[in-house]
C-alpha positions as MATLAB code, in Angstrom:
seq = 'XXXXXXXXXXXXXXXXXXXXXXXXXXXXXXXXXXXXXXXXXXXXXXXXXXXXXXXXXXXXXXXXXXXXXXXXXXXXXXXXXXXXXXXXXXXXXXXXXXXXXXXXXXXXXXXXXXXXXXXXXXXXXXXXXXXXXXXXXXXXXXXXXXXXXXXXXXXXXXXXXXXXXXXXXXXXXXXXXXXXXXXXXXXXXXXXXXXXXXXXXXXXXXXXXXXXXXXXXXXXXXXXXXXXXXXXXXXXXXXXXXXXXXXXXXXXXXXXXXXXXXXXXXXXXXXXXXXXXXXXXXXXXXXXXXXXXXXXXX';
ca = [
       0.000    0.000    0.000;
       1.318    3.420   -0.955;
       1.757    6.007    1.801;
       3.591    9.280    2.247;
       7.180    8.268    2.997;
       7.447   10.382    6.171;
       4.535    8.646    7.946;
       5.409    5.098    6.851;
       7.772    4.203    9.777;
       5.195    5.222   12.375;
       2.411    3.192   10.768;
       4.346   -0.032   11.229;
       5.674    0.868   14.715;
       2.426    1.978   16.342;
      -0.325    0.165   18.228;
      -3.136    2.519   17.204;
      -3.974    5.460   14.970;
      -3.612    7.855   17.906;
      -0.254    6.319   18.836;
       0.863    6.777   15.219;
      -0.227   10.422   15.242;
       1.642   11.096   18.504;
       4.878    9.544   17.230;
       4.560   11.329   13.901;
       3.889   14.734   15.491;
       6.889   14.293   17.801;
       9.124   13.541   14.824;
       7.854   16.522   12.837;
       8.373   18.911   15.749;
      11.875   17.505   16.264;
      12.586   18.359   12.612;
      12.085   22.012   13.526;
      11.453   23.377   10.038;
       8.501   25.696    9.396;
       6.962   23.164    7.000;
       7.245   20.308    9.499;
       5.843   22.442   12.328;
       2.867   23.461   10.190;
       2.356   19.785    9.294;
       2.443   18.801   12.985;
      -0.066   21.509   13.916;
      -2.520   20.256   11.288;
      -2.169   16.678   12.527;
      -2.836   17.930   16.066;
      -6.069   19.493   14.787;
      -6.995   16.167   13.162;
      -6.365   14.308   16.426;
      -8.495   16.760   18.384;
     -11.431   16.457   15.994;
     -11.496   12.649   15.725;
     -11.337   12.245   19.521;
     -14.071   14.812   20.257;
     -17.095   12.576   20.860;
     -19.315   15.514   21.886;
     -18.643   17.274   18.579;
     -19.501   14.090   16.700;
     -22.742   13.596   18.649;
     -23.689   17.203   17.936;
     -23.111   16.635   14.234;
     -25.226   13.490   14.269;
     -28.093   15.330   15.973;
     -27.901   18.232   13.524;
     -27.861   15.967   10.491;
     -30.812   13.949   11.780;
     -32.742   17.239   11.898;
     -31.380   18.176    8.469;
     -32.581   14.912    6.936;
     -36.012   15.308    8.529;
     -36.273   18.750    6.908;
     -35.280   17.389    3.493;
     -37.884   14.644    3.716;
     -40.577   17.147    4.673;
     -39.696   19.466    1.815;
     -39.067   16.707   -0.751;
     -41.606   14.044    0.299;
     -41.665   12.313   -3.099;
     -37.873   12.006   -3.432;
     -35.465    9.458   -1.995;
     -32.317   10.697   -0.290;
     -29.183    9.035    1.050;
     -27.364   10.963    3.776;
     -23.961    9.733    4.874;
     -21.099   11.079    6.949;
     -17.473   10.078    7.246;
     -14.311   10.843    9.152;
     -11.331   11.225    6.812;
      -8.703    8.512    7.223;
      -5.314    9.357    8.690;
      -3.367    8.367    5.564;
      -5.668   10.333    3.257;
      -5.510   13.377    5.525;
      -1.721   13.223    5.744;
      -1.446   12.864    1.957;
      -3.601   15.967    1.579;
      -1.346   17.941    3.926;
       1.765   16.980    1.957;
       0.118   17.742   -1.397;
      -1.102   21.157   -0.191;
       2.351   22.064    1.091;
       3.914   20.993   -2.182;
       1.422   23.061   -4.194;
       1.608   26.103   -1.919;
      -2.007   25.740   -0.734;
      -2.609   26.997    2.842;
      -3.342   24.135    5.241;
      -6.158   26.255    6.652;
      -8.009   25.392    3.422;
      -8.326   21.760    4.567;
     -11.716   21.701    6.250;
     -13.042   18.213    5.516;
     -11.872   16.061    8.427;
     -15.587   15.482    8.937;
     -17.681   15.471    5.785;
     -21.258   14.674    4.903;
     -22.925   13.837    1.636;
     -26.563   14.097    0.602;
     -27.407   12.106   -2.520;
     -30.657   12.631   -4.413;
     -31.733    9.422   -6.101;
     -32.359   10.256   -9.731;
     -32.219    8.544  -13.096;
     -30.309    9.328  -16.261;
     -33.585   10.528  -17.765;
     -34.197   12.937  -14.867;
     -31.011   14.845  -13.969;
     -32.718   16.586  -10.982;
     -30.203   19.419  -11.185;
     -32.776   22.055  -10.255;
     -33.662   20.083   -7.122;
     -29.977   19.781   -6.251;
     -29.437   23.537   -6.392;
     -32.593   24.047   -4.374;
     -31.200   21.613   -1.793;
     -27.992   23.673   -1.589;
     -29.999   26.774   -0.751;
     -32.052   24.833    1.808;
     -28.832   23.506    3.368;
     -27.365   26.985    3.789;
     -30.571   28.332    5.329;
     -30.862   25.353    7.689;
     -27.382   25.683    9.175;
     -27.562   29.467    9.411;
     -30.821   29.139   11.325;
     -29.112   26.640   13.645;
     -26.424   29.195   14.529;
     -23.615   27.942   12.293;
     -21.572   30.024    9.855;
     -21.165   29.258    6.152;
     -17.625   29.726    4.861;
     -17.229   31.609    1.542;
     -16.316   28.981   -1.017;
     -14.041   30.559   -3.575;
     -13.805   29.384   -7.165;
     -13.871   25.674   -8.081;
     -10.406   24.172   -8.586;
      -9.215   21.707  -11.189;
     -11.838   22.532  -13.789;
     -11.110   22.132  -17.489;
     -13.978   19.882  -18.453;
     -14.486   18.994  -22.113;
     -18.043   17.892  -22.881;
     -17.084   15.836  -25.929;
     -14.869   13.622  -23.758;
     -17.749   12.839  -21.396;
     -21.018   12.979  -23.367;
     -22.994   11.304  -20.551;
     -22.240   14.100  -18.072;
     -25.107   16.584  -17.945;
     -23.938   20.172  -17.404;
     -26.429   23.027  -16.965;
     -25.855   26.137  -19.044;
     -25.201   28.109  -15.850;
     -25.399   27.800  -12.096;
     -28.976   27.723  -10.841;
     -28.083   29.065   -7.411;
     -29.723   32.249   -6.222;
     -27.299   35.175   -6.234;
     -27.057   35.470   -2.438;
     -26.059   31.801   -2.132;
     -23.432   31.624   -4.881;
     -20.490   32.795   -2.751;
     -21.079   29.945   -0.293;
     -21.088   27.045   -2.770;
     -18.193   25.562   -4.705;
     -20.123   24.623   -7.810;
     -18.694   21.609   -9.611;
     -22.061   20.906  -11.241;
     -21.949   23.864  -13.605;
     -18.114   23.702  -13.561;
     -17.165   19.996  -13.606;
     -13.622   18.889  -12.948;
     -11.551   17.724  -15.902;
     -12.662   14.099  -15.646;
     -16.331   14.935  -15.133;
     -16.581   15.087  -11.337;
     -19.712   16.964  -10.259;
     -20.927   18.014   -6.823;
     -21.893   21.071   -4.813;
     -19.557   21.700   -1.858;
     -20.493   23.745    1.199;
     -18.210   24.301    4.204;
     -19.810   25.000    7.577;
     -18.159   26.419   10.712;
     -19.353   25.606   14.221;
     -18.583   28.853   16.093;
     -18.735   27.094   19.466;
     -15.845   24.711   18.760;
     -14.320   26.658   15.829;
     -14.386   23.415   13.828;
     -15.417   22.948   10.238;
     -17.245   20.248    8.351;
     -18.004   19.886    4.671;
     -21.270   19.016    2.965;
     -21.350   17.597   -0.557;
     -24.576   17.473   -2.553;
     -24.921   15.133   -5.539;
     -27.454   13.228   -7.547;
     -27.141    9.455   -7.633;
     -25.762    9.564  -11.167;
     -23.107   12.116  -10.159;
     -22.242    9.955   -7.159;
     -21.865    6.789   -9.242;
     -19.615    8.630  -11.685;
     -17.523   10.018   -8.814;
     -17.129    6.592   -7.195;
     -16.653    4.284  -10.175;
     -16.310    6.360  -13.359;
     -13.479    8.398  -14.822;
     -13.830   10.850  -11.932;
     -13.488    8.180   -9.235;
     -11.989    9.139   -5.889;
      -9.741    6.061   -6.049;
      -8.183    7.359   -9.259;
      -7.811   10.782   -7.660;
      -5.986    9.285   -4.646;
      -3.640    7.309   -6.899;
      -2.791   10.460   -8.855;
      -2.180   12.342   -5.602;
       0.165    9.610   -4.337;
       2.160    9.811   -7.552;
       2.608   13.543   -7.066;
       4.262   13.217   -3.624;
       7.157   11.179   -2.267;
       5.580    7.851   -1.371;
       6.650    4.338   -0.440;
       5.024    0.928   -0.523;
       4.436   -0.753    2.821;
       3.383   -4.327    3.505;
       0.008   -4.112    5.308;
       0.671   -7.412    7.071;
       3.404   -5.611    9.053;
       0.834   -3.238   10.589;
       0.011   -4.274   14.147;
      -2.870   -2.039   15.197;
      -6.014   -3.164   16.995;
      -8.892   -3.046   14.514;
      -6.655   -3.414   11.461;
      -6.266   -6.869    9.944;
      -4.330   -7.805    6.799;
      -4.346  -11.473    5.802;
      -2.536  -13.047    2.886;
      -4.545  -15.668    1.007;
      -3.695  -17.829   -1.961;
      -5.954  -17.390   -4.951;
      -6.228  -20.174   -7.519;
      -7.511  -19.300  -10.991;
      -7.872  -21.327  -14.172;
      -8.291  -20.085  -17.725;
     -10.293  -21.721  -20.527;
      -7.312  -23.819  -21.588;
      -7.029  -25.359  -18.138;
      -3.886  -23.494  -17.121;
      -3.909  -22.933  -13.366;
      -2.268  -19.978  -11.677;
      -1.682  -19.485   -7.964;
      -1.363  -15.921   -6.773;
      -1.366  -14.185   -3.435;
      -3.979  -11.662   -2.337;
      -4.063   -9.502    0.771;
      -7.481   -9.018    2.354;
      -7.705   -5.936    4.558;
     -10.131   -5.020    7.314;
      -9.690   -1.438    8.462;
     -12.101   -0.361   11.216;
      -9.891    2.342   12.700;
      -9.619    4.937    9.930;
      -6.014    4.268    8.997;
      -6.481    3.903    5.232;
     -10.271    3.854    4.952;
     -12.588    6.600    6.126;
     -14.773    5.874    9.162;
     -18.534    6.003    8.610;
     -20.165    8.194   11.256;
     -23.642    8.522    9.765;
     -25.799    6.662    7.240;
     -29.460    7.218    6.438;
     -31.258    5.810    3.399;
     -34.772    7.213    3.154;
];
């Protein structure tokens, strides 16, 4: 498994994700450089957020209310609402990539992220409903006492319609003018490979912690998960852009993380048998895989 080279030693020497973070932060602070110190501070923020059970319970309560509102206002539509905690390896990769590209680490605000998916069909893009949901989302969290962070312009756009004829793009954003500054609109401005979503970042003024909300239709979600715009492909590209190393997952000795090697026997049509080795991974601790913190399918 590919990981940022600087975190690799601590993954294989630690007993838990928190133990890994502590060892890694200590090493970065010992380095003493401004870049390493900034990196350590961001990891400290990550540790604080993932260990704050009260913050997570508050988020769950708020999103239960949010889903109830959606169902009242869209009674004939089906919605999936899910939340996740970003994995340690993915978060660390993002830190390294931002530092390499000169992006302020303060821009990373998705340790906790939520996604509302409107179930649509190819024949019914439901883009108007999606924009309406973005406006409803902003109004809901403002009414609850949260702050909406100005979004800035979408990054990584350069979409060519002829390369992705199945991706429906509206002629322009359908957001009301007063909402536009709060939404990063990848629906009207898809990423190069066709990724589409509406991104909203919310600030809890009590804890000064952020969380991100992504709004998609089912078709956009499927394309983002399995199509050309898949997150897996995005992560692979990000790993190639930073200094990374391959580690053997069977060397990881953390509670809740299991990596087992199994022999796989396959035969082709001519009867030739091949024996290969496959590693099956169970990650319940958020090391490589994100941790699900909320799932509603209504």
